[in-house]
N, C-alpha and C positions, 0 to 999 in steps of 0.2 A: 392630815398632809401640810393644813393652814399654819398648826404650831410647828410641824418639822422646820418649813420655808423660814419662818418670824424665829426662831433659836436659830438657826444659820444665819439670817442678816444680824443680828442681835450680836452673834460670836464675830463675825466679820465686822462690823463697826467696833468693837471693844478693841479689836487687833490692830485695828487702823487707827485708831485713835490713841494707843498707848507706842505707836511706831510715830505718830505727829511729833512729838515731844522728845525729838535727835538732841543729844548733847553730846558735846564735846569729851574727849580725854585723851589725855598725854600720857602714854606708858612708855617705861624702859628697859627690854628686854633682852632675850639673848645675850645674857650675860657670861662672859667663859673667857677662861684664861690660855693661854697659847707660849710657847718658848719660841721665838725669833729666831731663825737659823741664818746664816752663821753668828749672828753677834750673842746670841745665848742671853738675850734681853729678855724677861718675861712683858707680857700684853695683857691687857687685857681688852675685849672687843664688846660692843653693846649697838643694839640697835633702837634708837629712840623716835616716837612717831607718834602723832595726834591723828585719832582716829573720830568721825562724826557716828553718834550712834542711835540707832532705828529700823525700819524696814528701807532696804534700799533692792532696786529691782536694777541689776546690770546684765552686761554679756555674759555671765556663766550662772545668772538665776538671781534668784533671791538674797542677800547676804543682812546680817541683824549692825554690821557696821560696815563706814568706807574711809578708806586713807585719805586724808586732807594734805600732809607730809610726812617724809618720813627718812633720817639722818642714819649712815653707818658712823661710829666713831671708833678709833680705836687708842687708847693709850699705853704708851711705852712706859716700864715701869714697875717696881713694887706698890708705890705709892704712900701713902692715902691721896696725897694731895698734887694733880697734875698739873704744871704749867701749859702754855700754848706753842711752847716747842716740845713738850712730849704727846700732843693732843694731833691727830689727823680726823678730818671731817669731811666726809664724803655725802654726795647728792647726786643719787642716782648713777654710782658710779665715776662722779665726776669732782676732784678735791675742791674744797670750799676752803679759800686761805681763812686760818685764826689769829686774827691781830691782837688780842691780850684774851686775859683771861683765864679762870682755871675750872677744873673740876675737883671738886670732893668727894671721896668715897666715905662714908661711915658706915664699916662690914658692921657694928652692933648692932644700928638700925634698918640695917639693909636699905639705906638710900642712898642716892647720889643729889649733890647741889652743884645743878650748874650756871657759872656766870661767864659766858665768852663774848666777844664783840670779834664778827666777822668783816670782813671786807669782800665787796664785789669781785669776783673772779677776773684777775687780768687786772685790778688796779692795786693801788695801797689805800685805798680810802674805806675808814670804817662807814658801814653803812646807816646807823643811826646809833646811839647811846645805849639800847637794850634791841641790839639788833640781831640777836640768834634766837628765832623760834620757840627752842626747848630748852630757855633761860628759866631755872627756878629749880625746885627739890622733887624729887620724883622715887617713889619705892622702884627698887630693883628688883627685879624678876627672871632668877637665872634660869635655865638650863637643866630641865628635867631629867 
């Protein structure tokens, strides 16, 4: 009986210590295309989000990742380079103005390079020189 308790305690300690090293990760997923009606223009839609990894206890029970931030992105046109007037950015269903920048899609490497400047909603002032949290190169995870 004592050995069983000791093994259980060791297993719980290993489980908790592995969860203590939570790492952040940015994912670009839900990549899909659609044709906008009535314009007939092809659009690509994606979701970019940052998650903290580890063991988290929430209202729905335990989870292995926790959402830090997430944006929905809509790209108008066939690409592979999209400028600020072809990019629609939303956070929690609210439009975020894109001041400048580009999103470049590399279908061969299945990755997107995001370089955007956003403004505070309701103003035309950029937040800072590297304002968009999702700037960088990210692997595209398509819908299966």
